[in-house]
C-alpha positions as CSV (number, residue, x, y, z in Angstrom):
1,M,150.5,159.1,203.3
2,T,150.8,156.8,200.3
3,S,147.9,157.0,197.9
4,L,145.6,154.0,197.5
5,Y,145.1,155.1,193.9
6,G,148.7,155.6,193.0
7,D,150.4,158.9,192.4
8,A,152.1,159.9,189.1
9,D,155.6,158.8,190.3
10,D,154.3,155.3,191.4
11,I,152.5,154.8,188.1
12,T,155.5,155.9,186.0
13,R,157.8,153.6,188.1
14,V,155.5,150.6,187.7
15,L,155.1,151.2,184.0
16,D,158.8,151.7,183.3
17,D,160.6,149.5,185.8
18,T,158.7,146.2,185.8
19,S,158.8,143.2,183.6
20,L,156.7,140.3,185.1
21,W,153.0,141.0,185.3
22,F,150.5,138.4,186.6
23,V,147.1,139.3,185.0
24,V,144.3,138.1,187.2
25,G,141.1,137.4,185.2
26,L,143.0,136.9,181.9
27,G,141.4,134.1,179.9
28,N,141.5,133.3,176.2
29,N,138.5,135.5,175.3
30,P,139.5,138.3,172.8
31,A,136.2,140.2,173.6
32,R,137.5,140.9,177.2
33,V,139.4,144.0,178.0
34,A,142.0,141.9,179.9
35,F,142.9,140.2,176.7
36,E,143.6,143.5,174.9
37,V,145.5,145.0,177.8
38,A,147.7,141.9,178.2
39,A,148.6,142.0,174.5
40,A,149.5,145.7,174.9
41,L,151.7,144.9,178.0
42,Q,153.5,142.3,175.9
43,G,153.9,144.8,173.1
44,R,155.7,147.0,175.7
45,G,158.1,144.3,176.6
46,K,156.3,142.9,179.7
47,R,155.9,139.2,180.3
48,I,152.3,138.4,181.2
49,I,151.2,135.4,183.2
50,P,147.4,134.6,183.0
51,I,145.8,133.9,186.4
52,Y,142.5,132.3,185.6
53,P,140.6,129.2,186.9
54,R,141.0,127.3,183.6
55,A,144.8,128.0,183.5
56,E,144.6,128.6,179.8
57,V,147.5,129.5,177.5
58,V,146.9,133.2,176.5
59,H,149.2,135.2,174.1
60,G,151.6,132.3,174.2
61,E,152.0,132.2,178.0
62,Q,150.9,129.3,180.2
63,G,148.2,130.3,182.6
64,Y,147.8,129.3,186.3
65,A,144.7,128.9,188.4
66,T,146.2,130.8,191.4
67,I,148.8,133.4,192.1
68,A,150.6,130.9,194.3
69,E,150.8,128.3,191.5
70,A,152.2,131.0,189.2
71,V,154.8,132.1,191.7
72,A,156.0,128.5,192.1
73,A,156.4,128.1,188.4
74,V,157.7,131.5,187.2
75,G,158.7,133.5,190.3
76,I,157.6,136.5,192.2
77,P,155.6,139.1,190.1
78,D,156.7,142.7,189.7
79,V,153.0,143.5,189.3
80,V,149.7,141.7,190.0
81,D,147.2,143.4,187.6
82,V,143.6,142.6,188.7
83,F,140.7,142.4,186.2
84,V,137.9,141.1,188.5
85,R,134.8,142.7,190.1
86,S,135.6,144.9,193.0
87,D,133.9,142.5,195.5
88,R,136.5,139.8,194.5
89,A,139.6,142.0,194.2
90,G,140.5,141.9,197.9
91,A,141.2,138.2,197.9
92,F,143.7,138.7,195.0
93,A,145.3,141.6,196.8
94,D,145.8,139.4,199.8
95,E,147.4,136.7,197.5
96,A,149.6,139.3,195.9
97,I,150.8,140.4,199.4
98,A,151.5,136.8,200.3
99,A,153.4,136.3,197.1
100,G,155.7,139.3,197.7
101,A,154.5,141.2,194.7
102,G,156.2,144.5,194.0
103,A,152.9,146.3,193.1
104,V,149.2,145.6,192.9
105,W,147.2,147.3,190.1
106,F,143.4,147.3,190.2
107,Q,142.0,148.0,186.8
108,L,139.6,150.8,185.8
109,G,136.4,150.4,187.8
110,V,138.0,148.0,190.3
111,V,137.8,149.7,193.7
112,D,138.3,148.1,197.1
113,E,139.8,150.7,199.5
114,E,140.1,148.2,202.4
115,A,142.1,145.8,200.2
116,A,144.2,148.7,198.9
117,Q,145.0,149.8,202.4
118,R,146.2,146.2,203.2
119,V,148.5,146.4,200.2
120,V,149.9,149.8,201.3
121,D,150.2,148.6,204.9
122,A,152.3,145.7,203.6
123,G,154.7,148.2,202.0
124,I,153.6,147.4,198.4
125,T,152.8,150.0,195.7
126,M,149.1,150.2,195.1
127,I,147.5,151.6,192.0
128,M,143.7,151.5,191.7
129,D,140.9,152.4,189.3
130,T,143.0,153.0,186.2
131,C,144.5,151.1,183.3
132,P,148.1,150.9,182.2
133,L,147.0,151.7,178.6
134,I,145.4,154.9,179.8
135,E,148.4,155.8,181.9
136,W,150.9,155.1,179.0
137,R,148.8,157.4,176.7
138,R,148.7,160.1,179.4
139,K,152.5,159.8,179.9
140,T,153.1,159.9,176.1
141,N,150.9,163.0,175.6
142,K,152.9,164.8,178.3
143,Q,156.3,164.2,176.5
């Protein structure tokens, strides 16, 4: 059975083999963790697309209010990275499924096992309750 939390192979593949990341909850507030993580993603060669109600430009990338609007403008995401409360994450998982995303990543502290199961049932890689920065550090320390 595929893990709802992502196994080491899934995490490595998503970190290494993706380029277009939609970052849900990314606004133009440097005090938010999403802002820092998005900058780190860019630093590793990922294109980040902010998904936030105000559709702000963040780190030089135009934001969109919804995943569907972003798909229409820039294409299907490799990863939808979710920085919202757990009780709101399921709706974004469903939008990611509808968009045909390659993976859904719920950030550290974001847990919704029912939504994660929907993602897995749709044949999409699911990673939950961790952060790409943590996983990159873990991977680097193993090498």
